[in-house]
ZAKEGU-726126 format. One line per 3 residues: number of its first residue (from 0); their letters; for each residue x negated, y negated, z negated of N, C-alpha, C, O. Coordinates in steps of 0.001 Angstrom, whole numbers. Layout:
% residues N
NUM> a> X/Y/Z/X/Y/Z/X/Y/Z/X/Y/Z  ...
This chain:
% residues 97
0> xxx> -117203/-120796/-121120/-116036/-120884/-120268/-114800/-120536/-121087/-114819/-119620/-121909  -113736/-121278/-120849/-112476/-121015/-121529/-111373/-120771/-120511/-111295/-121447/-119484  -110535/-119809/-120807/-109308/-119580/-120055/-108192/-120158/-120906/-107968/-119712/-122032
3> xxx> -107488/-121152/-120369/-106481/-121870/-121150/-105105/-121642/-120540/-104920/-121775/-119330  -104147/-121298/-121386/-102743/-121184/-120999/-101948/-122147/-121863/-102171/-122256/-123069  -101022/-122839/-121227/-100219/-123809/-121981/-98779/-123754/-121495/-98509/-123441/-120335
6> xxx> -97878/-124058/-122386/-96464/-124127/-122050/-95813/-125208/-122909/-96332/-125590/-123958  -94688/-125680/-122446/-93994/-126723/-123220/-93330/-126134/-124447/-92924/-124972/-124466  -93229/-126966/-125474/-92487/-126597/-126684/-91216/-127440/-126666/-91269/-128655/-126475
9> xxx> -90078/-126786/-126865/-88797/-127484/-126747/-87973/-127340/-128029/-88113/-126376/-128782  -87107/-128340/-128249/-86215/-128267/-129412/-84941/-127519/-129029/-84821/-127012/-127914  -84005/-127456/-129949/-82752/-126727/-129723/-81957/-127293/-128549/-81164/-126576/-127940
12> xxx> -82158/-128553/-128230/-81455/-129179/-127109/-82235/-129089/-125806/-81859/-129720/-124819  -83300/-128326/-125788/-84147/-128099/-124619/-84975/-129322/-124241/-85450/-129432/-123111  -85144/-130243/-125194/-85971/-131414/-124957/-87425/-131055/-125269/-87718/-130418/-126281
15> xxx> -88324/-131477/-124383/-89743/-131213/-124592/-90218/-132034/-125783/-90074/-133256/-125823  -90794/-131318/-126759/-91291/-132004/-127948/-92787/-131787/-128161/-93367/-132281/-129127  -93382/-131062/-127270/-94820/-130824/-127401/-95305/-129768/-126439/-94593/-129338/-125531
18> xxx> -96522/-129368/-126664/-97169/-128345/-125840/-97816/-127335/-126768/-98396/-127692/-127794  -97708/-126072/-126394/-98374/-125002/-127121/-99430/-124432/-126177/-99134/-124083/-125034  -100645/-124345/-126663/-101722/-123826/-125821/-102499/-122741/-126523/-102600/-122713/-127750
21> xxx> -103043/-121853/-125726/-103893/-120777/-126221/-105127/-120755/-125333/-105018/-120807/-124108  -106294/-120677/-125946/-107541/-120614/-125190/-108283/-119337/-125552/-108254/-118877/-126693  -108946/-118784/-124554/-109709/-117559/-124764/-111112/-117779/-124215/-111272/-118282/-123103
24> xxx> -112116/-117409/-124978/-113507/-117538/-124538/-113798/-116423/-123533/-113776/-115242/-123881  -114068/-116806/-122289/-114356/-115822/-121244/-115791/-115985/-120719/-116096/-115622/-119583  -116648/-116531/-121560/-118033/-116767/-121162/-118716/-115473/-120735/-119372/-115441/-119694
27> xxx> -118576/-114419/-121510/-119235/-113156/-121184/-118675/-112566/-119886/-119423/-112029/-119069  -117369/-112668/-119704/-116767/-112161/-118469/-117271/-112951/-117264/-117518/-112372/-116206  -117426/-114262/-117413/-117934/-115094/-116319/-119376/-114717/-115994/-119750/-114647/-114824
30> xxx> -120190/-114473/-117027/-121579/-114044/-116806/-121608/-112707/-116071/-122395/-112513/-115144  -120745/-111793/-116492/-120666/-110484/-115853/-120263/-110630/-114389/-120852/-109988/-113520  -119273/-111460/-114109/-118816/-111673/-112729/-119942/-112228/-111859/-120098/-111816/-110709
33> xxx> -120725/-113160/-112401/-121853/-113725/-111642/-122914/-112659/-111385/-123495/-112613/-110300  -123170/-111809/-112367/-124165/-110749/-112205/-123715/-109744/-111152/-124521/-109300/-110334  -122448/-109387/-111165/-121912/-108452/-110168/-122000/-109063/-108768/-122362/-108378/-107812
36> xxx> -121672/-110342/-108650/-121749/-111027/-107351/-123193/-111071/-106851/-123441/-110881/-105660  -124138/-111318/-107744/-125551/-111349/-107353/-126014/-109981/-106886/-126751/-109877/-105906  -125589/-108926/-107579/-125966/-107574/-107191/-125360/-107212/-105834/-126026/-106598/-105001
39> xxx> -124116/-107586/-105614/-123466/-107318/-104329/-124203/-108037/-103205/-124362/-107487/-102116  -124649/-109257/-103461/-125401/-110007/-102460/-126731/-109328/-102145/-127129/-109245/-100983  -127413/-108846/-103176/-128681/-108138/-102967/-128471/-106863/-102156/-129261/-106559/-101262
42> xxx> -127417/-106120/-102460/-127135/-104897/-101712/-126793/-105204/-100255/-127212/-104483/-99350  -126034/-106270/-100033/-125698/-106698/-98667/-126971/-107017/-97896/-127115/-106612/-96743  -127908/-107752/-98532/-129170/-108091/-97880/-130000/-106849/-97601/-130645/-106758/-96557
45> xxx> -129991/-105893/-98519/-130721/-104645/-98322/-130197/-103899/-97098/-130981/-103446/-96264  -128880/-103771/-96986/-128287/-103087/-95837/-128595/-103844/-94551/-129024/-103251/-93562  -128374/-105151/-94569/-128558/-105948/-93355/-129994/-105933/-92848/-130217/-105950/-91638
48> xxx> -130967/-105901/-93748/-132369/-106009/-93346/-133113/-104680/-93385/-134330/-104663/-93201  -132429/-103581/-93615/-133074/-102268/-93664/-133763/-101973/-92332/-133308/-102401/-91272  -134853/-101244/-92408/-135597/-100879/-91211/-135067/-99575/-90611/-135795/-98848/-89935
51> xxx> -133829/-99302/-90861/-133161/-98116/-90316/-131744/-98534/-89928/-131161/-99410/-90566  -131191/-97920/-88896/-129810/-98262/-88531/-128832/-97766/-89591/-128870/-96604/-89995  -127969/-98654/-90026/-126922/-98310/-90984/-125607/-98796/-90403/-125438/-99980/-90108
54> xxx> -124678/-97861/-90244/-123352/-98228/-89751/-122329/-97427/-90519/-122657/-96402/-91117  -121099/-97881/-90508/-120034/-97180/-91211/-118748/-97273/-90425/-118588/-98119/-89545  -117836/-96382/-90765/-116523/-96376/-90130/-115435/-96266/-91185/-115667/-95778/-92292
57> xxx> -114253/-96725/-90826/-113110/-96595/-91726/-112422/-95256/-91474/-112916/-94449/-90687  -111311/-95014/-92119/-110615/-93730/-92002/-110084/-93482/-90593/-109761/-92346/-90248  -109992/-94521/-89782/-109524/-94364/-88405/-110667/-94224/-87406/-110434/-94118/-86202
60> xxx> -111897/-94224/-87905/-113056/-94074/-87034/-113530/-95374/-86419/-114353/-95364/-85503  -113016/-96502/-86916/-113425/-97805/-86393/-114592/-98368/-87213/-114646/-98206/-88432  -115506/-99020/-86531/-116706/-99555/-87170/-116338/-100623/-88208/-115593/-101561/-87924
63> xxx> -116882/-100451/-89419/-116685/-101466/-90462/-118002/-101845/-91143/-118013/-102618/-92101  -119094/-101303/-90650/-120434/-101671/-91129/-121388/-101511/-89955/-121300/-100540/-89203  -122311/-102477/-89799/-123217/-102481/-88636/-124373/-103394/-88987/-124239/-104615/-88900
66> xxx> -125509/-102832/-89384/-126599/-103692/-89835/-127434/-104206/-88656/-127199/-103857/-87500  -128407/-105037/-88991/-129228/-105683/-87966/-129993/-104673/-87115/-130103/-104853/-85902  -130521/-103619/-87728/-131277/-102615/-86973/-130368/-101871/-86008/-130786/-101554/-84894
69> xxx> -129140/-101587/-86409/-128195/-100939/-85499/-127919/-101850/-84308/-127852/-101388/-83168  -127761/-103133/-84572/-127537/-104095/-83486/-128737/-104137/-82547/-128578/-104176/-81327  -129935/-104127/-83118/-131154/-104156/-82305/-131252/-102929/-81402/-131570/-103049/-80219
72> xxx> -130980/-101758/-81956/-131112/-100511/-81201/-130038/-100376/-80126/-130323/-99967/-79001  -128802/-100724/-80481/-127689/-100522/-79541/-127488/-101680/-78573/-126927/-101501/-77492  -127944/-102866/-78960/-127694/-104042/-78139/-126329/-104667/-78389/-125962/-105638/-77727
75> xxx> -125575/-104123/-79335/-124264/-104667/-79702/-124379/-105395/-81036/-124868/-104831/-82015  -123935/-106633/-81073/-123956/-107388/-82328/-122916/-106822/-83284/-122042/-106048/-82893  -123029/-107226/-84546/-122053/-106817/-85556/-120649/-107238/-85128/-119695/-106469/-85252
78> xxx> -120535/-108454/-84629/-119225/-108969/-84216/-118646/-108156/-83053/-117439/-107918/-83003  -119502/-107732/-82121/-119043/-106933/-80982/-118629/-105527/-81406/-117723/-104941/-80814  -119287/-104988/-82425/-119036/-103609/-82838/-117851/-103464/-83786/-117144/-102457/-83747
81> xxx> -117630/-104464/-84637/-116593/-104343/-85666/-115223/-104025/-85076/-114812/-104581/-84057  -114535/-103114/-85752/-113170/-102700/-85428/-113061/-101920/-84122/-111953/-101650/-83658  -114193/-101554/-83521/-114173/-100725/-82312/-114271/-99262/-82735/-114919/-98955/-83736
84> xxx> -113635/-98350/-81987/-113780/-96928/-82311/-115222/-96481/-82047/-115721/-96612/-80929  -115876/-95964/-83059/-117293/-95603/-82967/-117559/-94603/-81852/-118395/-94848/-80982  -116859/-93488/-81874/-117172/-92403/-80945/-116912/-92805/-79498/-117799/-92666/-78656
87> xxx> -115734/-93293/-79198/-115409/-93590/-77798/-116136/-94819/-77261/-116255/-94973/-76046  -116621/-95691/-78129/-117306/-96899/-77683/-118816/-96729/-77636/-119459/-97253/-76726  -119405/-96010/-78595/-120856/-96010/-78736/-121531/-94653/-78543/-122760/-94577/-78534
90> xxx> -120761/-93596/-78390/-121340/-92265/-78198/-121104/-91857/-76748/-119974/-91881/-76259  -122185/-91483/-76069/-122045/-91094/-74668/-121145/-89865/-74563/-121170/-89009/-75447  -120351/-89764/-73499/-119348/-88695/-73384/-119895/-87285/-73584/-119226/-86464/-74211
93> xxx> -121068/-86980/-73083/-121564/-85603/-73212/-121906/-85213/-74648/-122032/-84028/-74956  -122058/-86211/-75533/-122353/-85924/-76945/-121140/-85949/-77835/-121252/-85678/-79030  -119985/-86265/-77294/-118746/-86295/-78096/-118197/-84881/-78256/-118244/-84083/-77320
96> x> -117685/-84578/-79428/-117087/-83258/-79649/-115788/-83398/-80371/-115127/-82398/-80653
């Protein structure tokens, strides 16, 4: 893989007289990017298919992770749970503190 940058070459009168290009071999970086993407996909599949409920929240307490087992146990799909406040939506009032 090559990363190529090119720009026009101009004379003193600003007339285009050619092109100047620089290429950089980014083969290793591309391989690394593909490996990282594959690992991220494997981790996503691990979370989604885990035999335990896995959920997460953002700094505001809103759901930002909800795996298949959590959906099965709660009856709420990932789409229904996302961006909802975890405590007030999914925790029964007597267990909230």
